[in-house]
LOTI-185706 format. One record per atom (N, C-alpha, C): residue number from 1; residue in three letters; atom name; x, y, z. Coordinates in nm, 2 decimals. Example, Ala and Ser with C-alpha at 12.3 -4.5 7.8 and 13.67 -1.06 7.14 Angstrom:
// residues 2
{1 "ALA" "N" {1.32 -0.57 0.78}}
{1 "ALA" "CA" {1.23 -0.45 0.78}}
{1 "ALA" "C" {1.32 -0.33 0.78}}
{2 "SER" "N" {1.28 -0.22 0.71}}
{2 "SER" "CA" {1.37 -0.11 0.71}}
{2 "SER" "C" {1.29 0.00 0.79}}
// end
This chain:
// residues 108
{1 "MET" "N" {0.21 -1.39 -1.42}}
{1 "MET" "CA" {0.26 -1.26 -1.41}}
{1 "MET" "C" {0.35 -1.24 -1.29}}
{2 "GLU" "N" {0.47 -1.19 -1.31}}
{2 "GLU" "CA" {0.56 -1.16 -1.20}}
{2 "GLU" "C" {0.55 -1.01 -1.16}}
{3 "ILE" "N" {0.54 -0.99 -1.03}}
{3 "ILE" "CA" {0.52 -0.85 -0.98}}
{3 "ILE" "C" {0.65 -0.82 -0.89}}
{4 "ARG" "N" {0.70 -0.70 -0.91}}
{4 "ARG" "CA" {0.82 -0.66 -0.83}}
{4 "ARG" "C" {0.78 -0.53 -0.76}}
{5 "PHE" "N" {0.81 -0.53 -0.63}}
{5 "PHE" "CA" {0.80 -0.42 -0.54}}
{5 "PHE" "C" {0.94 -0.37 -0.51}}
{6 "VAL" "N" {0.98 -0.25 -0.56}}
{6 "VAL" "CA" {1.11 -0.20 -0.54}}
{6 "VAL" "C" {1.11 -0.08 -0.45}}
{7 "SER" "N" {1.19 -0.09 -0.34}}
{7 "SER" "CA" {1.19 0.02 -0.24}}
{7 "SER" "C" {1.26 0.14 -0.31}}
{8 "LEU" "N" {1.20 0.25 -0.29}}
{8 "LEU" "CA" {1.25 0.38 -0.33}}
{8 "LEU" "C" {1.33 0.45 -0.22}}
{9 "ASP" "N" {1.34 0.39 -0.11}}
{9 "ASP" "CA" {1.40 0.45 0.01}}
{9 "ASP" "C" {1.54 0.38 0.02}}
{10 "GLU" "N" {1.61 0.43 0.13}}
{10 "GLU" "CA" {1.74 0.37 0.16}}
{10 "GLU" "C" {1.74 0.22 0.17}}
{11 "GLY" "N" {1.84 0.16 0.12}}
{11 "GLY" "CA" {1.85 0.01 0.13}}
{11 "GLY" "C" {1.80 -0.06 0.01}}
{12 "HIS" "N" {1.71 0.00 -0.07}}
{12 "HIS" "CA" {1.66 -0.05 -0.19}}
{12 "HIS" "C" {1.63 -0.19 -0.20}}
{13 "HIS" "N" {1.55 -0.24 -0.10}}
{13 "HIS" "CA" {1.50 -0.38 -0.10}}
{13 "HIS" "C" {1.40 -0.40 -0.22}}
{14 "ALA" "N" {1.39 -0.52 -0.26}}
{14 "ALA" "CA" {1.30 -0.56 -0.37}}
{14 "ALA" "C" {1.23 -0.69 -0.33}}
{15 "TRP" "N" {1.11 -0.70 -0.36}}
{15 "TRP" "CA" {1.03 -0.83 -0.34}}
{15 "TRP" "C" {0.97 -0.87 -0.47}}
{16 "LYS" "N" {0.98 -1.00 -0.50}}
{16 "LYS" "CA" {0.92 -1.06 -0.62}}
{16 "LYS" "C" {0.81 -1.14 -0.58}}
{17 "ILE" "N" {0.69 -1.12 -0.64}}
{17 "ILE" "CA" {0.57 -1.20 -0.61}}
{17 "ILE" "C" {0.52 -1.26 -0.74}}
{18 "ASP" "N" {0.47 -1.38 -0.73}}
{18 "ASP" "CA" {0.40 -1.44 -0.85}}
{18 "ASP" "C" {0.26 -1.42 -0.82}}
{19 "GLU" "N" {0.18 -1.39 -0.93}}
{19 "GLU" "CA" {0.04 -1.37 -0.91}}
{19 "GLU" "C" {-0.04 -1.48 -0.84}}
{20 "ARG" "N" {0.02 -1.60 -0.85}}
{20 "ARG" "CA" {-0.05 -1.71 -0.78}}
{20 "ARG" "C" {-0.04 -1.70 -0.63}}
{21 "GLN" "N" {0.05 -1.61 -0.58}}
{21 "GLN" "CA" {0.07 -1.59 -0.43}}
{21 "GLN" "C" {-0.03 -1.49 -0.38}}
{22 "LEU" "N" {-0.10 -1.42 -0.47}}
{22 "LEU" "CA" {-0.20 -1.31 -0.43}}
{22 "LEU" "C" {-0.32 -1.37 -0.38}}
{23 "PRO" "N" {-0.39 -1.31 -0.29}}
{23 "PRO" "CA" {-0.36 -1.18 -0.23}}
{23 "PRO" "C" {-0.25 -1.19 -0.13}}
{24 "ILE" "N" {-0.18 -1.07 -0.11}}
{24 "ILE" "CA" {-0.07 -1.07 -0.01}}
{24 "ILE" "C" {-0.10 -0.95 0.08}}
{25 "ARG" "N" {-0.05 -0.97 0.21}}
{25 "ARG" "CA" {-0.06 -0.86 0.31}}
{25 "ARG" "C" {0.07 -0.79 0.32}}
{26 "VAL" "N" {0.07 -0.66 0.34}}
{26 "VAL" "CA" {0.19 -0.58 0.36}}
{26 "VAL" "C" {0.18 -0.52 0.50}}
{27 "GLY" "N" {0.29 -0.53 0.57}}
{27 "GLY" "CA" {0.28 -0.47 0.71}}
{27 "GLY" "C" {0.41 -0.50 0.78}}
{28 "SER" "N" {0.42 -0.46 0.91}}
{28 "SER" "CA" {0.54 -0.48 0.99}}
{28 "SER" "C" {0.54 -0.62 1.06}}
{29 "SER" "N" {0.43 -0.69 1.05}}
{29 "SER" "CA" {0.43 -0.83 1.11}}
{29 "SER" "C" {0.52 -0.92 1.04}}
{30 "SER" "N" {0.58 -1.02 1.12}}
{30 "SER" "CA" {0.66 -1.12 1.05}}
{30 "SER" "C" {0.57 -1.22 0.97}}
{31 "GLU" "N" {0.44 -1.21 0.99}}
{31 "GLU" "CA" {0.35 -1.29 0.91}}
{31 "GLU" "C" {0.30 -1.23 0.78}}
{32 "ALA" "N" {0.34 -1.10 0.76}}
{32 "ALA" "CA" {0.30 -1.03 0.64}}
{32 "ALA" "C" {0.39 -1.08 0.52}}
{33 "GLU" "N" {0.33 -1.10 0.41}}
{33 "GLU" "CA" {0.41 -1.15 0.29}}
{33 "GLU" "C" {0.52 -1.05 0.25}}
{34 "ILE" "N" {0.49 -0.92 0.26}}
{34 "ILE" "CA" {0.59 -0.82 0.24}}
{34 "ILE" "C" {0.60 -0.75 0.37}}
{35 "ARG" "N" {0.71 -0.77 0.44}}
{35 "ARG" "CA" {0.74 -0.71 0.57}}
{35 "ARG" "C" {0.82 -0.58 0.56}}
{36 "LEU" "N" {0.76 -0.47 0.61}}
{36 "LEU" "CA" {0.83 -0.34 0.61}}
{36 "LEU" "C" {0.88 -0.31 0.75}}
{37 "ASP" "N" {1.01 -0.28 0.76}}
{37 "ASP" "CA" {1.07 -0.23 0.89}}
{37 "ASP" "C" {1.05 -0.08 0.90}}
{38 "ASP" "N" {0.93 -0.04 0.93}}
{38 "ASP" "CA" {0.89 0.10 0.93}}
{38 "ASP" "C" {0.79 0.12 1.05}}
{39 "GLU" "N" {0.83 0.20 1.15}}
{39 "GLU" "CA" {0.75 0.22 1.27}}
{39 "GLU" "C" {0.61 0.28 1.23}}
{40 "SER" "N" {0.59 0.34 1.12}}
{40 "SER" "CA" {0.47 0.40 1.08}}
{40 "SER" "C" {0.37 0.30 1.01}}
{41 "VAL" "N" {0.42 0.18 0.99}}
{41 "VAL" "CA" {0.34 0.08 0.92}}
{41 "VAL" "C" {0.28 -0.02 1.03}}
{42 "ASN" "N" {0.15 -0.04 1.01}}
{42 "ASN" "CA" {0.07 -0.13 1.10}}
{42 "ASN" "C" {0.12 -0.27 1.08}}
{43 "GLU" "N" {0.09 -0.36 1.17}}
{43 "GLU" "CA" {0.12 -0.50 1.16}}
{43 "GLU" "C" {0.07 -0.56 1.03}}
{44 "PHE" "N" {-0.06 -0.53 1.00}}
{44 "PHE" "CA" {-0.11 -0.57 0.87}}
{44 "PHE" "C" {-0.17 -0.44 0.81}}
{45 "HIS" "N" {-0.10 -0.37 0.73}}
{45 "HIS" "CA" {-0.13 -0.23 0.69}}
{45 "HIS" "C" {-0.23 -0.23 0.57}}
{46 "CYS" "N" {-0.21 -0.32 0.47}}
{46 "CYS" "CA" {-0.29 -0.32 0.35}}
{46 "CYS" "C" {-0.28 -0.46 0.28}}
{47 "GLU" "N" {-0.36 -0.48 0.18}}
{47 "GLU" "CA" {-0.36 -0.61 0.11}}
{47 "GLU" "C" {-0.35 -0.57 -0.04}}
{48 "ILE" "N" {-0.28 -0.65 -0.12}}
{48 "ILE" "CA" {-0.27 -0.63 -0.26}}
{48 "ILE" "C" {-0.32 -0.76 -0.33}}
{49 "ASP" "N" {-0.41 -0.74 -0.43}}
{49 "ASP" "CA" {-0.46 -0.85 -0.50}}
{49 "ASP" "C" {-0.47 -0.81 -0.65}}
{50 "GLU" "N" {-0.51 -0.90 -0.73}}
{50 "GLU" "CA" {-0.52 -0.88 -0.88}}
{50 "GLU" "C" {-0.66 -0.91 -0.92}}
{51 "VAL" "N" {-0.72 -0.82 -1.01}}
{51 "VAL" "CA" {-0.85 -0.84 -1.07}}
{51 "VAL" "C" {-0.83 -0.81 -1.21}}
{52 "HIS" "N" {-0.86 -0.91 -1.30}}
{52 "HIS" "CA" {-0.85 -0.89 -1.44}}
{52 "HIS" "C" {-0.72 -0.83 -1.49}}
{53 "GLY" "N" {-0.61 -0.88 -1.44}}
{53 "GLY" "CA" {-0.48 -0.83 -1.48}}
{53 "GLY" "C" {-0.43 -0.70 -1.42}}
{54 "ILE" "N" {-0.51 -0.64 -1.33}}
{54 "ILE" "CA" {-0.47 -0.51 -1.27}}
{54 "ILE" "C" {-0.45 -0.54 -1.12}}
{55 "LEU" "N" {-0.35 -0.48 -1.06}}
{55 "LEU" "CA" {-0.33 -0.49 -0.92}}
{55 "LEU" "C" {-0.42 -0.39 -0.85}}
{56 "TRP" "N" {-0.47 -0.43 -0.73}}
{56 "TRP" "CA" {-0.55 -0.34 -0.64}}
{56 "TRP" "C" {-0.49 -0.34 -0.50}}
{57 "VAL" "N" {-0.49 -0.23 -0.43}}
{57 "VAL" "CA" {-0.45 -0.22 -0.29}}
{57 "VAL" "C" {-0.58 -0.18 -0.21}}
{58 "ARG" "N" {-0.59 -0.25 -0.09}}
{58 "ARG" "CA" {-0.69 -0.21 0.00}}
{58 "ARG" "C" {-0.63 -0.19 0.14}}
{59 "ASP" "N" {-0.65 -0.07 0.19}}
{59 "ASP" "CA" {-0.60 -0.03 0.32}}
{59 "ASP" "C" {-0.68 -0.09 0.43}}
{60 "PHE" "N" {-0.62 -0.14 0.53}}
{60 "PHE" "CA" {-0.69 -0.20 0.65}}
{60 "PHE" "C" {-0.72 -0.10 0.76}}
{61 "GLY" "N" {-0.74 0.02 0.72}}
{61 "GLY" "CA" {-0.77 0.12 0.83}}
{61 "GLY" "C" {-0.65 0.17 0.90}}
{62 "SER" "N" {-0.54 0.17 0.83}}
{62 "SER" "CA" {-0.41 0.21 0.90}}
{62 "SER" "C" {-0.41 0.35 0.95}}
{63 "GLU" "N" {-0.32 0.38 1.05}}
{63 "GLU" "CA" {-0.31 0.51 1.10}}
{63 "GLU" "C" {-0.24 0.61 1.01}}
{64 "GLU" "N" {-0.14 0.57 0.94}}
{64 "GLU" "CA" {-0.06 0.65 0.85}}
{64 "GLU" "C" {-0.11 0.66 0.71}}
{65 "GLY" "N" {-0.19 0.56 0.67}}
{65 "GLY" "CA" {-0.25 0.56 0.54}}
{65 "GLY" "C" {-0.17 0.49 0.44}}
{66 "THR" "N" {-0.24 0.47 0.32}}
{66 "THR" "CA" {-0.18 0.41 0.20}}
{66 "THR" "C" {-0.20 0.51 0.09}}
{67 "PHE" "N" {-0.10 0.53 0.01}}
{67 "PHE" "CA" {-0.10 0.63 -0.10}}
{67 "PHE" "C" {-0.06 0.56 -0.23}}
{68 "VAL" "N" {-0.13 0.60 -0.34}}
{68 "VAL" "CA" {-0.09 0.56 -0.48}}
{68 "VAL" "C" {-0.06 0.68 -0.55}}
{69 "ASN" "N" {0.07 0.70 -0.60}}
{69 "ASN" "CA" {0.11 0.82 -0.67}}
{69 "ASN" "C" {0.08 0.95 -0.59}}
{70 "GLY" "N" {0.09 0.94 -0.46}}
{70 "GLY" "CA" {0.07 1.06 -0.38}}
{70 "GLY" "C" {-0.07 1.08 -0.33}}
{71 "PHE" "N" {-0.17 1.00 -0.38}}
{71 "PHE" "CA" {-0.31 1.02 -0.34}}
{71 "PHE" "C" {-0.34 0.92 -0.23}}
{72 "HIS" "N" {-0.40 0.97 -0.12}}
{72 "HIS" "CA" {-0.44 0.89 -0.01}}
{72 "HIS" "C" {-0.56 0.80 -0.06}}
{73 "VAL" "N" {-0.55 0.67 -0.04}}
{73 "VAL" "CA" {-0.66 0.58 -0.09}}
{73 "VAL" "C" {-0.70 0.48 0.02}}
{74 "THR" "N" {-0.82 0.44 0.02}}
{74 "THR" "CA" {-0.86 0.32 0.10}}
{74 "THR" "C" {-0.87 0.20 0.02}}
{75 "GLN" "N" {-0.89 0.22 -0.11}}
{75 "GLN" "CA" {-0.89 0.11 -0.21}}
{75 "GLN" "C" {-0.86 0.17 -0.35}}
{76 "SER" "N" {-0.77 0.11 -0.42}}
{76 "SER" "CA" {-0.73 0.17 -0.55}}
{76 "SER" "C" {-0.66 0.07 -0.64}}
{77 "HIS" "N" {-0.67 0.09 -0.77}}
{77 "HIS" "CA" {-0.59 0.01 -0.86}}
{77 "HIS" "C" {-0.45 0.06 -0.86}}
{78 "ILE" "N" {-0.36 -0.02 -0.90}}
{78 "ILE" "CA" {-0.21 0.01 -0.91}}
{78 "ILE" "C" {-0.17 -0.02 -1.05}}
{79 "LEU" "N" {-0.14 0.08 -1.13}}
{79 "LEU" "CA" {-0.09 0.05 -1.26}}
{79 "LEU" "C" {0.06 0.02 -1.26}}
{80 "PRO" "N" {0.11 -0.05 -1.36}}
{80 "PRO" "CA" {0.26 -0.07 -1.37}}
{80 "PRO" "C" {0.34 0.06 -1.36}}
{81 "GLY" "N" {0.44 0.06 -1.27}}
{81 "GLY" "CA" {0.52 0.18 -1.25}}
{81 "GLY" "C" {0.48 0.28 -1.15}}
{82 "ALA" "N" {0.36 0.25 -1.09}}
{82 "ALA" "CA" {0.31 0.34 -0.99}}
{82 "ALA" "C" {0.39 0.34 -0.86}}
{83 "ARG" "N" {0.38 0.45 -0.79}}
{83 "ARG" "CA" {0.45 0.46 -0.66}}
{83 "ARG" "C" {0.35 0.43 -0.55}}
{84 "LEU" "N" {0.37 0.33 -0.47}}
{84 "LEU" "CA" {0.29 0.29 -0.36}}
{84 "LEU" "C" {0.36 0.32 -0.23}}
{85 "THR" "N" {0.29 0.41 -0.15}}
{85 "THR" "CA" {0.35 0.45 -0.02}}
{85 "THR" "C" {0.27 0.40 0.09}}
{86 "ILE" "N" {0.34 0.32 0.18}}
{86 "ILE" "CA" {0.28 0.26 0.29}}
{86 "ILE" "C" {0.35 0.31 0.41}}
{87 "GLY" "N" {0.27 0.39 0.49}}
{87 "GLY" "CA" {0.34 0.45 0.61}}
{87 "GLY" "C" {0.43 0.56 0.55}}
{88 "THR" "N" {0.56 0.55 0.57}}
{88 "THR" "CA" {0.66 0.64 0.51}}
{88 "THR" "C" {0.75 0.56 0.41}}
{89 "THR" "N" {0.72 0.44 0.38}}
{89 "THR" "CA" {0.79 0.36 0.29}}
{89 "THR" "C" {0.73 0.37 0.15}}
{90 "SER" "N" {0.81 0.40 0.05}}
{90 "SER" "CA" {0.76 0.41 -0.09}}
{90 "SER" "C" {0.82 0.30 -0.17}}
{91 "LEU" "N" {0.73 0.24 -0.25}}
{91 "LEU" "CA" {0.77 0.13 -0.34}}
{91 "LEU" "C" {0.73 0.16 -0.48}}
{92 "ARG" "N" {0.81 0.12 -0.58}}
{92 "ARG" "CA" {0.76 0.12 -0.72}}
{92 "ARG" "C" {0.71 -0.02 -0.75}}
{93 "VAL" "N" {0.59 -0.02 -0.81}}
{93 "VAL" "CA" {0.53 -0.15 -0.84}}
{93 "VAL" "C" {0.55 -0.18 -0.99}}
{94 "ASP" "N" {0.62 -0.28 -1.02}}
{94 "ASP" "CA" {0.65 -0.32 -1.16}}
{94 "ASP" "C" {0.58 -0.45 -1.20}}
{95 "TYR" "N" {0.51 -0.45 -1.30}}
{95 "TYR" "CA" {0.45 -0.58 -1.36}}
{95 "TYR" "C" {0.40 -0.55 -1.50}}
{96 "VAL" "N" {0.38 -0.65 -1.57}}
{96 "VAL" "CA" {0.33 -0.64 -1.71}}
{96 "VAL" "C" {0.19 -0.70 -1.71}}
{97 "ARG" "N" {0.10 -0.61 -1.75}}
{97 "ARG" "CA" {-0.04 -0.65 -1.76}}
{97 "ARG" "C" {-0.05 -0.75 -1.88}}
{98 "PRO" "N" {-0.13 -0.86 -1.86}}
{98 "PRO" "CA" {-0.15 -0.96 -1.97}}
{98 "PRO" "C" {-0.22 -0.89 -2.08}}
{99 "SER" "N" {-0.18 -0.94 -2.20}}
{99 "SER" "CA" {-0.25 -0.89 -2.32}}
{99 "SER" "C" {-0.39 -0.94 -2.33}}
{100 "VAL" "N" {-0.48 -0.86 -2.38}}
{100 "VAL" "CA" {-0.62 -0.90 -2.40}}
{100 "VAL" "C" {-0.63 -0.94 -2.55}}
{101 "ALA" "N" {-0.68 -1.06 -2.58}}
{101 "ALA" "CA" {-0.69 -1.10 -2.71}}
{101 "ALA" "C" {-0.81 -1.03 -2.78}}
{102 "ILE" "N" {-0.80 -0.98 -2.90}}
{102 "ILE" "CA" {-0.90 -0.92 -2.97}}
{102 "ILE" "C" {-0.96 -1.02 -3.07}}
{103 "PRO" "N" {-1.08 -1.05 -3.07}}
{103 "PRO" "CA" {-1.14 -1.14 -3.17}}
{103 "PRO" "C" {-1.11 -1.10 -3.31}}
{104 "GLU" "N" {-1.08 -1.19 -3.40}}
{104 "GLU" "CA" {-1.04 -1.16 -3.54}}
{104 "GLU" "C" {-1.15 -1.09 -3.61}}
{105 "LYS" "N" {-1.28 -1.12 -3.58}}
{105 "LYS" "CA" {-1.39 -1.05 -3.65}}
{105 "LYS" "C" {-1.39 -0.90 -3.62}}
{106 "LEU" "N" {-1.33 -0.85 -3.51}}
{106 "LEU" "CA" {-1.33 -0.71 -3.48}}
{106 "LEU" "C" {-1.21 -0.65 -3.56}}
{107 "LEU" "N" {-1.11 -0.72 -3.60}}
{107 "LEU" "CA" {-1.00 -0.67 -3.67}}
{107 "LEU" "C" {-1.03 -0.66 -3.82}}
{108 "ALA" "N" {-1.13 -0.73 -3.87}}
{108 "ALA" "CA" {-1.16 -0.73 -4.01}}
{108 "ALA" "C" {-1.23 -0.60 -4.06}}
// end
């Protein structure tokens, strides 16, 4: 699964991440897998991981907080197309959830 994080702010940066790279850290540190040049973002602000085909974000106790679709979260799922706000930086999260196979006996 390929995951894209597209900046909704000026500059319109985009990051592509393959699920094999997860979990990733987001922050202002040069060691963060997604580095945000935003004074309101902690060095390691939050972490993004995948569980059963759905992305999850976990805030590391940041000062400015982490938001999914405008809701302040400490941990939350991120569905495709959601707006993830980290500090004052907003990103659209794009990915395609893997299909779940339905056993043939349930279709009969």
